[in-house]
N, C-alpha and C positions, 0 to 999 in steps of 0.2 A: 597374537591370537584374538579372534573376534568372538565375543560372548553374546549369545542371543537367548531370548526367553520366548516360549511359545505364547501367542495370544490366546485369550479365552476362546473356547469352542463357540460361544455365543457371538463373539466378535467376528470370527471366521465365517460362521453361517450367514451373518448379516452382509459381509462383503461379497460372498459368493452367491447371494440369493438370486441375482438377476441373470446368472449364467446357467445355461442348460448343461453344459459339459465343461470340464476343466481337467488339466493335468497337474497333479501334485508333484513338484520337483524337489526332492530331497537334495542335500548337499553332503558329500562324504568328506568335506574339509572340516573347517572349524565347527560348524553346526553339529556334525556327527560326533566329533570328539567331546563336545559338551553335552551330548545326549539329547539334543533337540531336533536335529534335522537330518539324521541318517535314513537309510532305507527302512529300517525297522520302524522308526517314528513316522515316516511317510505312509507306510502300510497301515499303521494303527490309525492315523488320522483319516485315511481313506475309508476304513471300516466305520469309524465314528460318523463321518459325513454321510455315507451311504445309508446308515441307520436313520439319521435324522431327515434325510431327503427322500426316503423310500417312496412316500406317496406321490411325489412328482416325477420320480425317475431321473433320467439323465446319466450320461457317461462320465465316470470318474476313474482315472488311472493314476498309478504312482510310479515314479522312476527315480533313480538316484544319479546325480551328476558328481563326478569326482571333485571338481571345484567350479562352482557357479561364477566365481569372480574372474575366471580365465575365459576370455572370449572364444578361443579356439576349442577348448574342451567342452564348454557349454554348448557352443554351436553344433559340434559334431554329435553330441549326445542328444540334443533336443530336435535338431532339424528333421529327422525322419518321422517324428511324432507330432510336432506342434500344430501342423495344419489341421489335425483331426479334432482340435479342441477350441472352445470359445475363449478360454483364458488359461493362464498359468498361475497356480498357487505355489509360491516359493517358500521353502523352509530355510532358505539361506539368510545371511545378514543383508543389510540394506545395500551393500555393494553388489552382492549377487543379484538381488532384485533388479537393480538398475543396469547391471550388465546384460541380463536377459532382455530387459526393456529396450536397450540400445540395439541389441541384435534383432529384435522383432518389434519395431516401434508401433505397429498397428495391432498388436496383441496385448490386451490388458494383463498386467502382471501384478498379482495380489500378494502383499507381504503377510505371511502367516506368523511371523515372529516380530518381536521388538528387539532392536540391536541395543545392547546395554552399554558396553564399552569395548575398547580396542586394546589388545595386547601389543607388545613391541615386535616388529619384524625388521631385521637389519637387511638392507638392500645395498649392495656395493656399487651398483650401477643401474641405469634405466631411469625413466621418468614416471612419476606417479601423479594421479589426479585425485584429489579428495572428493569423495562422493557420499560419505556418511559421517555425521558427527556423533553417532551413537548416543542420541539424546534420550533414548528409552521410551519414546512415544511416537511411533512411526505413523506418518500420514501419507505414505507414498501412494496408496490407493486413490487418494483424493487429488493428487498432484501429478498424475500421469507418470508415476514412477520416477519423478525427478525431485530430488530433495531440496526444498527451499531453504532449510536451515543451513545447509552446507554450500549450496551453489549460488545463493543470493548473498551479495556482500553485506546486506543489512539483516539477513536471516528473517525476512518478512514472511509471516504466515498468511498475509492477505495482500499480495502484491498485484500488479507492479507499482513501484513508486513513480514519481515524476522525473526521475533521473535517468531514464532510458531514452536513447535516440536510435531509431532504426533497429531496435532489438539489441542494442549494445549498452552496457552499464557504465554509468559515470565513474564508478570506482575503478581506477586503473586507466582512465582516459578513453573510455568508450571503445575498448578493444575486445573485452570479453563479453560473451553472450549474457543477456538479461535472463536470469533463471525463470522469471515469471512469464516472459514472452515464449520461452521454450515450453513451459507448462501449458500455456494457452494453445500453442500449436499442436502439442501432443494430445491434449484433451479434445481439441476440435477434430483432429484426425479420427478419434475414437467416438465422436458424437457424444461427448460427455461434458459439454460446457456448463451443465448444471452444477458440476463439481467445482468449476472455476469460481462461480459466484457464491459458493457456499462460504459462510463465515466461520472461521476457525478461531475459537476463543483464546485468550492469552495462555501461554505455556506455564506449567508449573516448573519453575527453574530448579526446584529441589531435586528433580529426577537426575539432572546432569551436573549437580554440584559436586566437585571433587573434595576429598577422595570418596569414590563411590563403592557401594557394597550391594550385593544381591540379597534379596529377601525383604527389603524395605517396602513400604506401601507406595503405590502410585495412584494417580487420580483414577477413580473407578469409571466404568462405562456409564453407570447411572448418573454420575456427576456431569459427564459430557452431554448426556441426553437431556439433563435438566437445563444446561446452558443453551442447548439448541431450542428447547421448548420456550425458554424465556425470550430468546431472540425472535422466534416466530410470533409469540404473543405481542411483541412490540411493533410488528409490521403493520403499517396502515393506521397506527394510532394518531389521533389529531394532536398536534403539538401546539403548545401555548406560545404566544409572542411576548417574551419578557423584555426585550430590548426595543428601543425606538426604531432601530433598523428594521426589525421584523414586523413591528406594528405598521410602519409605512409600506413595506412590501405587501403585507396582508391586506392593506386597504386599497391596493392597486396602484399606488403612486410609483412612478418611475424614479428610482433613487440613484444617488451617486455616493460612492465611497472613495476615500483617498488612502494614501499610505506614507508612513514616515519611518525612517531608520534612526534609532538611537545609536550613535557611533561609539568608537572606543574612547569614551570620555566620561567624566562625572558631571558635566554641565548639561542641563536640559533647557537652557534659556532659548536656544534656537528652535528646538522641537516645540516648545510651548507657544512661541511667537508664530511659527508657521501654522500650528493648529488653530490659533486665533484667527489667522488670515483665511483659513479654509472653512471656518465654522458656519458661515452663512451659505455655503455652497454644497457641502456634503453632509450626509446624515451621520456618518461614522468614519473613523480613520483607523486603518490597520497599523499596528505597531509590530514591526518585524522581530523575529526571534533568531538572532545569530544568522542572518541571511547568507546564503552560499558558504555556510560553515565558517564565517568570520566571527571572531570573538568580540561582541559588542555588549553594551549594557543590557542587563535583563529587561525584557519587554514589560514586565509587570509594573515597574515604577513609572515609566512614562505613560503607560496606559491609564494609570490612576491619575497622574498629574494633568493630563490633557482634559480629563473629565472635570477635575476639580478646578483648575485654573483657567482653562480655555473654554469650558462649557460645551465640549463636543464629545459625543460618545466614542468609545474605543472598541476596536476589534482586536482582542489580545491573541496574537499568534503564538502557538506553542508547538514545538517540534518534539518528537520522541527520540531524536538523535542523542540529546544531551542529558536526559533524565530517565530514571527507571520509574516504575509505577508509584513508588513511595514519594519521590520528588514531585512527580506530576500532581499527585493528590494534594501534597502540601501547598503547591503553588495555586491550585484550583481553589482550595479553601481560603487562601489569602486573597485571591481575586474576588471571591464571593464577599468576603468581609469588606473589601474596598469598593464594592459597588459595580464591578465589571459585569456586563450582561452578554457579551459576545465572545466566543472562543473560536478561533480558526484552527482546526486540528490538522497538523502536518506531520509527515514522517521526517522530513529534513534532508538536505543535501549531505552526501557522504563527507566525512571529515577531511579526506585527502584533497578535496577541491578548494579548501579554505586556506586561511593564513596560519593554521596550526595543524599541519597534516599528520603530526606525530600523535595527536590525541586519540584516545581509545573511544570509538563510538559505542553508544549504549544500546539503542533499539530494543529495549525490553518489550515495548509495545510498538505496534505500527499505527498508522492513522486510523485504520478500521477498528482495531482493538481499543484504541484511545477513544474513538467515538462511542463504542460500546460502554466503556468505563464512564464516560460523561453521561450517557443516558441513564445508567444505573444510579449515578449520583443525583441527577435531576429528577427522575421519575420515581425512584424507589427510596431515595435518601440513604443509600448504602454505598460502600466502596466495592471494589471488585470481589472481595471475599465475603461480602454480605454484612460487614460490620456497620452498625448504625452510625449515621452522621447527625449530630445535633444541628438544627437549623440549616439544612443543606442548601448550597447555593443554587440559583436558578439562572441558567445560561441558555442562549440560543447558539446552536452549533453550526459552524460553517466548515466546508471542506473545499479543497482546491482541485482543479482539473486542468488537464493539458489538451486544449482544443486541437492542437496540431500534432498530437502524438501519432507515431507510426511504429508498429501497426495500430490502427485506430480502435478496433473492436474491443481489445482487452481493456483499454482505457474506459470505455463506456460500461463494460461489465464490472470493472472495479468501482466506478461511481455508483452503479446499481447496488452493489453490496453495501456501500456506506449509507446510501439513502434508506435502504431497508433497515439499517441499524438505527436510523433516527436523525440523519443530518437535516438541518432546516434550510440551508441555502448553500449555493455553490459560487465561488469566485474562481475565475479561470486565469491562466497565464495569458500573456499578451496575444492579441489578434491584430492584424494589420490590414484586414479587408472585411467587408460585411459578409463575404462568402465564407471566410474562415469561421466567423462567429455563427453564421446560419448553419453550417455543417454540424457544429457541436450542438447547437440549440435544437435542431431537428432530430438528431440522433438521441438526445437525452429527454425529449419531450414526454415520452411515456412515463418518465419517473415523476412527473408532476411536482418538481422541486424548482423554486426560483433560481435563476442563473444570472450572475453579473459578469459578463465578459470583461476581461482585463484589457485596458488600453494604456500604452506607455509611450508618450512622445519622447523625442530624442533631444538631449541637451546639446549634442554636438555630432558632427559626422564621425568623429572617433568613437563615440559611444555607439552609434548605429553600426559601424563596422565591427566593433567588438561583439555586440549582441548577435549580429548575423553569424559571426564566425564561431563564437564560443558558447552561447546560451542555448541549451537544448530546446527544441520545439519552436524556435523563432523563425517565422517565414515572412519576410518583408517583401511586399509586392514590388515588381520592377517599376511600376508607375509612381508609387509613393517614394521609392528610393530616388528616382530620377528627379522628381519635383524638389526634393530637399537638397540634392546636390546642386541643382541649377540655382536655387535660391542662395545657397552658401557662397557661390561664386560671386554674387552681388555684394553681400555683406552679412555680418553676424546678425544684424537686426532683421534683415530680410529672411534669414534662416528661421528665426524665432517666429516671425509673422507667418511664414509658410507652415510651420508646425501647428500654429493655432488654426489656420485654415484647413489643413489636411485632416487634423484629428477632430475638429468640430464637424467636418463633413462625415467622417467615419461614425462618430457618436450619433449624429442625426440619422444616418442611414440605418444603423442598428436599432435605434429607438423607433423609427417609423415602419420598418419592414420586417422586424422579427418580434418574437414574444419574450425578449429579454426583460428581466425584472429591473434592470438598472445597469450601470457601468461602474467598474472598479478602475479608477484612474491612478496610475503609478507614475509619478514624475519626481522621483527622489532627487533632491539637490536643486531643483528649480520648480518648486511647487507653485510659484506665482503664476505659472501658465495654466493651472487647473481652472481657476475662476473664469479666465478668458475663454477656454474651450467650452466650458459648461454654458456660459452666457451666449456664445455664438452658435451653439448647437440646438438651441430651442426653436 
């Protein structure tokens, strides 16, 4: 049995405000049994809405469907009527809403209920697809009637992440559809992309904490409105430059950043020595946080030590994959105490792509809600719940981008959402031509946020082949690939020399022909090549 609860009349009026006519579809299945969505309740809601909408008029009709979760029954019941209305207001559970949306993808389907939890149903045969988590806080109106909590592997409220390729999700080997690409396509069909870029604040996980009961409190509409107003108030606010990285970017200097991986070890001798080697060539060095979901040393300690012992600024990468909001706050406070000034807010690769695929992913927040959390800490001196922080840390916030993402538009819209929340700079995944860099830079120029395209030379042909085959969003040009293969036929030394030549040419072209703020150089495992590329690119 599926248990639903009627949304407030105010919430329903707000969701239906932009539609002149709509069909109220009751459900004679679970919703009717629980006294929420039967024909009687549909008629009552119709009368209430007509009373409140009387000055503006418009056609409202009510109908009851035996079971909205059954495609055949729902289709036969609604097909003769649905073309006469701008939208459908469904009194069914989240499964029923999504069933109707799948039947009529161009018709907005509005949930009039919150799905609270699911009862047991024994099915001896057949295949079932999960479509609703019964989280008790339905946002299907904002997401094209596709539930991101259930259909996104990371349950992201503000997707897509960087782990989709061609609309397929990294979780499960790029075989299943990315929920947020589906949401983008659905909203684009409906001319509702403004809902795609809308920021959805962190969920109150108490709503879905087991064992659940009806009658408890849930976040009020007033609190959600307050979150939205706070977000809008922060848009366009001038951000301070706390770090040397942001100070140099703000001054107009073309900057370089590097990247180091603390591996599965307790020794940081090599990391510190490499940082010392890069010190005079880069303004800051990223320290990765369990990259590709491999379990390595926590990035906070090496971030601190390269600043203390190598004298070079760190960009402390933090993913939401491995920590809930409590752990993120703890690490941020520790980072502030240790003098870290840059945070790169990431969602993180899914656990199944790493070396411990059995691990349970967290994803309490996503990179957008994490950015929002950071801005509240920095600007207001409070945590997500408004609790005061003594001597709050001051960071500059970086975000990541996929310049070769396909489809491309949802990637730009996702970046727009995070820039509006208060991101200070953008570092991208690898580009292997100036055209790839320019495409992203031109598309994101309206955001007026400094971008550092990522450039990653190849340590070997095997590395190049692996990245081309397995790393999402990597597009190596045929000319670049041919030059490196030809060089390797001569010798290993010729291969490295050609790396220097090829990538210094690329950096020089980006620097001279685009408005990039700098370059993020990633040469993990052979960082000695970075100074050579920088020197030859000037």
